[in-house]
C-alpha positions as CSV (number, residue, x, y, z in Angstrom):
1,M,8.3,21.6,10.7
2,L,8.1,18.2,8.6
3,L,7.5,17.9,4.9
4,A,5.9,14.7,3.7
5,G,4.9,13.4,0.3
6,D,3.0,10.8,-1.3
7,I,3.5,10.7,-4.8
8,G,1.6,8.5,-7.3
9,G,1.4,8.4,-11.0
10,T,-2.2,10.3,-11.1
11,K,-2.2,12.2,-7.8
12,T,0.4,13.5,-5.4
13,L,-0.3,14.4,-1.7
14,L,2.2,16.9,0.1
15,G,1.7,17.9,3.7
16,F,3.2,19.8,6.4
17,F,3.5,18.2,9.9
18,R,4.6,19.3,13.3
19,A,7.3,16.9,15.1
20,A,5.9,14.8,17.7
21,A,7.4,12.0,19.9
22,E,5.8,9.3,17.7
23,R,2.8,10.7,15.6
24,P,3.5,14.0,13.9
25,E,0.9,16.4,13.9
26,P,-0.7,17.2,10.4
27,L,-0.9,21.2,9.8
28,H,-1.6,21.5,6.1
29,A,-2.2,19.0,3.1
30,R,-2.9,19.4,-0.5
31,E,-3.6,17.0,-3.3
32,F,-2.2,17.8,-6.7
33,A,-2.5,16.4,-10.2
34,T,1.1,14.5,-10.5
35,L,1.3,15.4,-14.2
36,A,0.4,18.7,-14.2
37,F,3.7,19.6,-13.1
38,Q,7.3,19.1,-14.8
39,N,9.0,17.9,-11.6
40,L,8.4,17.6,-7.9
41,G,10.2,20.8,-7.0
42,D,7.6,22.9,-9.0
43,M,5.0,21.1,-7.0
44,I,6.8,21.8,-3.7
45,E,6.7,25.5,-4.8
46,S,3.2,25.7,-5.4
47,F,2.6,24.2,-1.9
48,L,5.0,26.5,0.1
49,K,3.0,29.7,-1.8
50,A,-0.4,28.2,-1.2
51,T,0.1,27.4,2.8
52,S,2.7,30.6,3.3
53,V,5.2,28.3,4.9
54,A,9.1,29.1,4.4
55,A,11.4,26.5,2.9
56,A,13.7,27.6,6.2
57,D,11.3,26.2,8.5
58,V,11.6,22.4,7.2
59,D,13.7,20.5,9.4
60,A,13.2,17.1,7.5
61,A,11.3,16.0,4.5
62,C,10.4,12.3,3.2
63,F,8.3,11.5,-0.1
64,G,7.0,8.1,-0.8
65,A,7.1,7.4,-4.3
66,A,5.3,4.6,-6.5
67,G,8.5,3.1,-8.0
68,P,11.7,1.5,-6.8
69,V,14.4,3.9,-5.1
70,A,18.0,3.7,-5.3
71,D,20.6,6.1,-4.0
72,N,17.6,8.3,-3.1
73,V,16.2,8.7,-6.6
74,A,12.9,7.5,-7.5
75,R,11.6,6.5,-10.9
76,L,7.9,6.3,-11.1
77,T,6.3,3.7,-13.2
78,N,3.7,6.1,-14.9
79,V,5.5,9.5,-14.5
80,P,7.8,10.7,-17.0
81,W,10.3,12.5,-14.5
82,P,12.4,11.1,-12.0
83,V,12.3,12.5,-8.2
84,D,16.0,13.3,-7.0
85,G,16.3,13.8,-3.3
86,A,19.4,15.7,-3.5
87,E,18.1,18.1,-6.2
88,I,14.9,18.8,-4.0
89,A,17.5,19.4,-1.0
90,E,19.7,21.7,-2.8
91,R,16.7,23.6,-4.6
92,F,15.2,24.6,-1.2
93,D,18.4,24.3,0.8
94,F,17.0,21.5,3.0
95,D,19.3,19.4,4.9
96,P,20.7,16.6,2.5
97,E,20.7,14.0,5.1
98,R,17.0,14.8,6.0
99,T,15.6,14.8,2.7
100,V,14.9,11.5,1.6
101,L,12.9,9.2,-0.8
102,V,11.6,5.7,-0.1
103,N,9.2,3.3,-2.0
104,D,5.5,4.6,-1.3
105,L,4.8,0.9,0.5
106,E,7.7,1.5,2.8
107,A,6.3,5.1,3.8
108,T,3.0,3.3,4.2
109,A,4.7,0.7,6.6
110,Y,6.0,3.7,8.6
111,A,2.6,4.8,9.7
112,M,1.4,1.1,10.9
113,P,3.0,1.4,14.3
114,V,1.2,5.0,14.9
115,L,-2.3,4.1,13.8
116,E,-5.2,4.6,16.1
117,P,-8.2,2.0,16.8
118,G,-10.4,4.1,14.7
119,E,-8.4,3.9,11.7
120,V,-8.3,0.2,11.4
121,A,-10.8,-2.6,11.1
122,V,-9.6,-5.8,13.0
123,L,-10.0,-9.2,11.1
124,Q,-8.3,-11.3,13.7
125,G,-7.4,-9.8,17.0
126,G,-4.4,-12.3,17.7
127,I,-1.8,-11.9,20.1
128,A,0.8,-9.4,19.0
129,Q,4.5,-9.9,20.3
130,P,6.2,-6.5,21.3
131,N,9.3,-7.7,20.0
132,G,8.1,-9.0,16.5
133,N,8.2,-7.8,13.2
134,A,5.0,-6.6,11.2
135,A,4.2,-6.5,7.7
136,V,1.8,-4.7,5.1
137,I,0.1,-6.0,1.9
138,A,-1.6,-3.4,-0.2
139,A,-3.8,-4.2,-3.3
140,G,-4.5,-1.1,-5.5
141,T,-3.6,0.1,-8.9
142,G,-0.7,-2.6,-8.3
143,L,0.1,-4.8,-5.4
144,G,2.8,-3.9,-2.7
145,E,4.4,-5.6,0.3
146,A,6.5,-4.1,2.8
147,L,8.3,-5.4,5.8
148,L,8.7,-3.6,9.3
149,H,11.8,-5.2,11.0
150,N,11.7,-4.9,14.7
151,V,15.5,-3.7,15.6
152,D,15.7,-3.1,19.5
153,G,12.1,-2.1,19.8
154,R,11.8,0.2,16.9
155,F,10.1,-0.7,13.6
156,I,12.5,0.0,10.5
157,A,10.5,-0.4,7.3
158,S,11.9,-2.0,4.2
159,A,10.3,-2.2,0.6
160,S,10.2,-5.3,-1.6
161,E,8.7,-6.2,-5.1
162,G,6.6,-9.0,-3.7
163,G,3.6,-8.0,-6.0
164,H,5.7,-9.2,-8.9
165,A,6.5,-12.5,-7.5
166,D,4.9,-15.9,-9.0
167,F,1.2,-16.4,-8.3
168,S,0.9,-19.6,-6.1
169,A,-2.4,-22.0,-7.0
170,R,-3.8,-23.7,-4.0
171,T,-7.1,-25.1,-5.6
172,P,-8.1,-27.0,-8.9
173,R,-9.9,-23.7,-9.8
174,E,-7.0,-21.5,-9.3
175,L,-4.9,-24.0,-11.4
176,E,-7.2,-23.2,-14.2
177,L,-6.6,-19.4,-13.4
178,V,-2.8,-19.8,-13.6
179,A,-3.2,-21.4,-17.0
180,D,-5.4,-18.8,-18.1
181,L,-3.0,-16.0,-16.9
182,T,0.3,-17.8,-18.4
183,R,-1.6,-17.8,-21.8
184,Q,-2.3,-14.2,-21.4
185,Y,1.1,-12.9,-19.8
186,G,3.3,-15.6,-20.0
187,R,3.6,-16.2,-16.7
188,A,1.4,-15.6,-13.5
189,Q,2.4,-13.0,-11.1
190,I,0.4,-12.2,-7.7
191,E,-0.3,-8.7,-8.9
192,H,-2.4,-10.4,-11.9
193,V,-4.9,-11.4,-9.4
194,L,-4.5,-8.9,-6.5
195,S,-4.9,-5.3,-7.9
196,G,-7.7,-3.4,-9.8
197,P,-6.5,-4.8,-13.1
198,G,-6.4,-8.2,-11.5
199,I,-10.0,-8.1,-10.5
200,V,-10.6,-7.5,-14.2
201,N,-8.9,-10.6,-15.2
202,L,-10.8,-12.7,-12.4
203,Y,-13.9,-11.2,-14.1
204,R,-13.0,-12.2,-17.6
205,F,-11.8,-15.7,-16.2
206,T,-15.0,-16.3,-14.6
207,H,-17.3,-14.8,-17.4
208,P,-17.6,-16.4,-21.1
209,R,-19.3,-13.2,-21.9
210,P,-19.7,-9.7,-20.2
211,C,-22.8,-9.5,-18.0
212,D,-25.2,-7.2,-17.5
213,A,-24.7,-6.3,-13.9
214,V,-21.4,-4.8,-15.1
215,G,-22.1,-3.8,-18.7
216,E,-19.4,-2.0,-20.7
217,P,-18.3,1.1,-18.8
218,A,-17.1,4.1,-20.8
219,K,-13.5,3.9,-18.8
220,K,-11.6,0.8,-18.1
221,S,-10.9,2.0,-14.7
222,E,-14.4,1.8,-13.5
223,M,-14.3,-2.1,-14.3
224,P,-12.9,-3.1,-10.9
225,A,-15.6,-0.9,-8.6
226,L,-18.4,-2.2,-11.1
227,I,-17.5,-5.9,-10.7
228,T,-16.9,-5.8,-6.8
229,K,-20.4,-3.9,-6.7
230,A,-22.1,-6.4,-8.4
231,A,-20.7,-9.2,-6.4
232,L,-21.4,-7.6,-3.0
233,E,-24.8,-7.0,-4.1
234,R,-25.2,-10.2,-5.3
235,R,-26.6,-9.3,-8.8
236,C,-24.1,-11.8,-10.6
237,P,-23.1,-15.1,-9.3
238,R,-19.9,-14.9,-11.7
239,C,-19.0,-11.8,-10.1
240,E,-19.3,-13.3,-6.9
241,E,-17.2,-16.0,-7.6
242,A,-14.5,-13.5,-9.1
243,L,-14.5,-11.6,-5.8
244,D,-14.4,-14.9,-3.9
245,L,-11.3,-15.9,-5.8
246,F,-9.8,-12.1,-5.0
247,V,-10.5,-12.4,-1.6
248,Q,-9.3,-15.9,-0.9
249,A,-5.9,-15.2,-2.9
250,Y,-5.7,-12.1,-1.0
251,G,-5.8,-13.9,2.3
252,A,-3.5,-16.6,1.1
253,E,-1.0,-14.2,0.1
254,A,-1.3,-12.3,3.2
255,G,-0.4,-15.5,5.2
256,N,2.7,-16.1,3.0
257,L,3.9,-12.6,3.6
258,A,3.3,-13.3,7.4
259,L,5.3,-16.4,7.6
260,R,8.0,-14.9,5.2
261,S,8.4,-12.1,7.6
262,V,7.5,-13.7,10.8
263,A,4.8,-10.8,11.4
264,T,4.2,-11.7,14.9
265,A,3.4,-7.9,15.8
266,G,0.8,-7.9,13.1
267,V,-0.2,-7.9,9.3
268,Y,-1.9,-4.7,8.1
269,V,-3.8,-4.8,4.5
270,G,-3.5,-1.4,3.2
271,G,-4.2,0.0,-0.4
272,G,-7.5,1.2,-1.6
273,I,-9.6,-1.7,-2.5
274,A,-9.5,-3.5,1.0
275,P,-11.8,-0.8,2.6
276,K,-14.3,-0.8,-0.4
277,I,-14.7,-4.7,0.1
278,L,-14.7,-5.0,3.8
279,P,-17.8,-7.0,4.0
280,A,-16.2,-9.6,1.9
281,L,-13.1,-9.6,3.7
282,E,-15.1,-9.9,7.0
283,T,-17.0,-13.0,5.9
284,G,-14.1,-15.3,7.2
285,A,-13.1,-16.6,3.8
286,F,-9.7,-14.2,3.8
287,M,-8.7,-15.5,7.2
288,D,-9.5,-19.2,6.4
289,A,-7.0,-18.7,3.5
290,F,-4.5,-16.6,5.4
291,R,-4.2,-19.4,8.4
292,A,-4.4,-22.5,6.1
293,K,-0.9,-23.2,6.1
294,E,0.0,-26.7,7.8
295,P,2.1,-26.9,10.1
296,M,2.1,-23.0,10.6
297,V,-1.8,-22.7,11.5
298,D,-1.3,-22.1,15.1
299,L,1.4,-19.5,14.6
300,L,-0.9,-17.7,11.9
301,A,-3.8,-18.0,14.4
302,T,-2.0,-15.6,16.6
303,I,-0.9,-12.8,14.2
304,P,-3.2,-9.8,14.3
305,V,-4.7,-8.7,11.3
306,S,-6.1,-5.5,10.5
307,V,-7.4,-3.8,7.4
308,V,-6.1,0.0,7.3
309,L,-9.1,2.6,6.9
310,N,-6.8,5.5,6.9
311,R,-6.9,6.8,3.1
312,R,-3.9,8.9,4.0
313,A,-1.8,6.4,5.9
314,G,1.1,6.9,2.8
315,L,1.4,10.5,3.9
316,L,1.2,9.9,7.5
317,G,4.3,7.1,7.0
318,A,6.2,9.6,5.3
319,A,6.0,12.1,8.2
320,V,6.7,9.5,10.4
321,R,9.9,8.8,8.7
322,A,10.9,12.4,8.2
323,N,10.0,12.9,12.2
324,Q,12.5,9.9,13.0
325,L,15.0,11.5,10.7
326,A,14.9,15.0,12.5
327,A,15.0,13.4,15.9
328,D,17.9,11.1,15.0
329,L,20.0,14.1,13.9
330,H,18.9,16.2,16.6
331,D,20.3,13.3,19.0
332,R,23.5,13.3,17.5
């Protein structure tokens, strides 16, 4: 039995999986309000009771956490308590070598090689190189990037903090955007553009005053969805410009990531935003920006690019990593 988790600032998914050759089989999954618990251990305790699974049946456990991970300890950005893999292993008598924490996007990356055709939307078919690397970029509450290094035919995921790198302007309009963001934040980072709050930044940049199509929602968290909805329905030209800026910047940064990682096995666009704006990503603007990088146009034109539609890719990826841990130690 494998235990997997996808720990976020708002919600956490826990799941039990049955080990398999490549893609673990889901058995039970449940969503928890993260801040309703004092620690991850209490949440796991609740999950064990709800599913009637004994802790002794868990062969390996992996948890993806929305924050940096060091020495098997995760400190989540919006959660007041840390997650310590050693403490979890001790509390439930799990094997400490098979109880690991990884960055949430690193966990998502582990799911990419086992996704099925119906779980992705292809933006560019390309020609996947079996010995090449892959990469994941995911805009949601923030922007995450992860690499999949191909080592002897096996993908090894590694996390990054690429979302906090500098945003690079490519056009006169984007130069204006950089100046606007710099006035607000002191510097323009990619996450200031490619995220839910980034969509709001783009809306404010393109609107001298609020538009009727978006209005003034009661919750700030509703703004990105209202902006993109108005743009997709063509009810506000300025919202359309904001979404267009977002899509082109997303494509350009995905292309940057592809070059940095030489992702000839594929680039995956994950996160919660991409499936919701899929029609905008499929217009061609995303891929035009992805490829527009002379002298690497021909290389980028061969890289497969897909949008991840599986909403539980992070949980699946954590299960894939747990599956690998169980198999590796079994083979020793």
